[in-house]
Phi, psi and omega in degrees: 000129180289164179299318180299311181296325180295316180294315180298319178298320179295322178296319178298324178288324185291324184228124180221019184255003180291146178284168177285165179295152179304144179286165182300143180280186176304148185311131180294338180300334180294346181287336188289142176275336179204151183274117176293134182267154174304141184288173183302327183297317179289317181300316180295320180297320180295317180295328182277004180073035181296160178300163182303323180303324180287334182262012184297325180296316179301316180293317179298318179294322179299314179294321177299316182294336176270005180064025173266070191294320182298320179287333182286329188304309183296326179293315179295321179295320179299319178298314182298325180291334186254007181223168179241173182296344179287340180289144188300324185266000189298312184293327175292320179298317179295323179296310180294328176297314178297317179295320180295322176300316180298313182291340177274355179098010179257072189293322181292318177298325177295315178298316180299316182292311183288328176297315177298319181297313183296324180294341178276001177054061175286193182292160189299325181296317179296318179299314181298314180296320180295316179295325179297319178291318178299321178296320180294317178297317181298330180281329195250346184202166176297147180208170180279090185297319181299316181299313184292314184289311185288315188267335185255309188272331182267140176075011179249145174269103187238030183291350184272352182280165185288173187299319183295320177290327175298321177299316178301312182296311182295323181296307184290324175296316182295314180295320178298317178296317178302313183296336183252018171087004179265071190298313183294315179298316179299316180296323178300316178296311187293327181287351176275349182293136183291125176303139180092350180277167179305314184284342177295318181286329173296321177296314180300321180294316178296324178295320178297319178298320179294325177294323178296315179299331179272005180063034175252071191291327179297318178293319178298317179299320180296319180293317179294322178294326177297318177297314183292333181272358184265123179295330185273356180290134180299146181305321182292326177289323178296319180294320176300318180294320180299312182299315181294318179296318179299322179293322176298313181298320179297315180296336178268012180064025177262067192292319181297315178297319180299315182295320179296323178294317178301323182295338181275000180303137182260354180297152172302155185304320182297321180286340178278356186305322183296342181260356181300321181296318179296320179293322179296319177298319180299316179295320179298316180290340176276359180081029180240071184297327180297317179291320178299317180294325176299318177294326177292323175296320177299328181295341181273002178301141185305324182289351184257006190301329183290342184260007184295141179224157179299336179304331180309312184289323181295311182294318181298319178293320176304313184297313179298319180297321183296331179253019173064030171270071192292322179298316179294321179299316178295321179297323179295319177298319177296323177299323177300312181296324180292319183291317188250009181301313180296319179298319179293323177298320177298319181294311181296326180272006181052046180288169182293137179306318185295342182269348184267078187296327181298313180285329177298321179298314178295320183299329184293348176270359175287136191306307185294317179298316181297318180296314180294322179296315179298322178294320179296320176299316179299316179299318181295318179296313183291326178297319177296317179296320179295326180291347180268357178290151188284322187288118184295321179293321177295317178300318180296319178299313181291325179299320178297317180300311184286326179295316180297315182290324178297317178297315181294316181293322177298319179297315180293322178297317178301315181300315182289323178298315181294322179293314180293325179299316179299317180294316180293323179298317178297320179296316181296323177295323176294319178296325177297318177299318179297322179296317177296319178296321178298318178303316179295314182295324179296314178299319179295318179295323179301315179293315183295323181296317179295319179298314180297322182295317185285334182257008178288148176304121184296339178284349182279129181245156180257123181289154178288153180267154179296134180279138179230159174261126181235147179250130183295141180288129184263004179082011179255142181242120175246126187305324183281357181248350187301325183287346184257001180299135176214134184254127178279117182245113176289131177278112184260013184289346181248021178226152181273147175249165184294335181274358182297337182302331183287344182259359182285000000 
């Protein structure tokens, strides 16, 4: 097994809870304003009693028009194999072939086919329909971004398509240029996007990220606020903006504002799990340890396991230490070593990335890794489906498409996994240092607390605390209650423990 295959296999083992790709939408045939008829070449061939191969387009088109896409695919493919682009019906046959692949659930083969078609500069109607389908795929599922941006959207004269497709084209061209250092060209494309459109808010968000990287936080905050204040901004874009804005506010010590922004997230509770830690830190910095601890308990819900991070132990130990629950604070540090001990051993021993399942699980929540993984899953599903088609030549054609893309995506996934692994390993080593430092600080605080207690002015009294009614945690997690968890923590800093005798 190659190194690439080993890493990819490990990733598949580490995460197996992703949903399947979205199912096919309403038939693309409904988009047409009129049904294009087979050209004279096919009609003449049929009248002349030509062989079935010559009439394959007519049969394929007939099945396509009846929305029997699976049956249409082999006929259209047979026509394409026996004709060239010079034939009058070829580009229509290739177009219907691509649409039929999409409607059959083979979205990547459809993208590959239609991308090739658009680069051949067919008539404007075919280009517009092809771009409309590519835009829909780009919105709803993983796709080969490099193929679409480089071969379809870049270097093509597409000024004849409608405004919404222009927004799609300008967005992906602009972002690609930005990512590759062509800032001015990218900005020219992006500034053409119509304000208020779906891609306009995606553009504003990317622009805000660039302002953050340039340490122009006030400008970034203004851009994110514009997204949040727009009624037409998609909910998913608003949530991305909320999380980013909350992080800016937190870094500026504006903890109350940050927490309020987090509370406005519209994502389902399970999808919000990755932000629970950030919200817990905000509550802790606001001086609300009980609420912070409640969020940490929510973080232990079974559905949140993929979002677990080492920070959980560090913050939990901090909270216990602050209220002088030193034994519990020490136990939490020990829990950290127990949870990540094997992962740390792999790091120190320079073990294989594929063997470090703990870090692979965390790594799968990284945006690029997750996107590539989902695309690889889609390719595997569609490759299996393509292998079930009856026509052997068609199966061979599709197998080549999926094999090449699977190899390329696996290679890119390996590169990103190794890069993220290095970053996560460094983070885990820092957390280990913090855990050791916490052990030292807890011991120091234990000594200091006893000293303060014995030398405190004896006339100083400690007031009683407000009595509250608390309900014991039963170990059950209800999604609609996770945000309300609160842990009652008795402050023991003004009482003696049995081990205090050792510090006298």
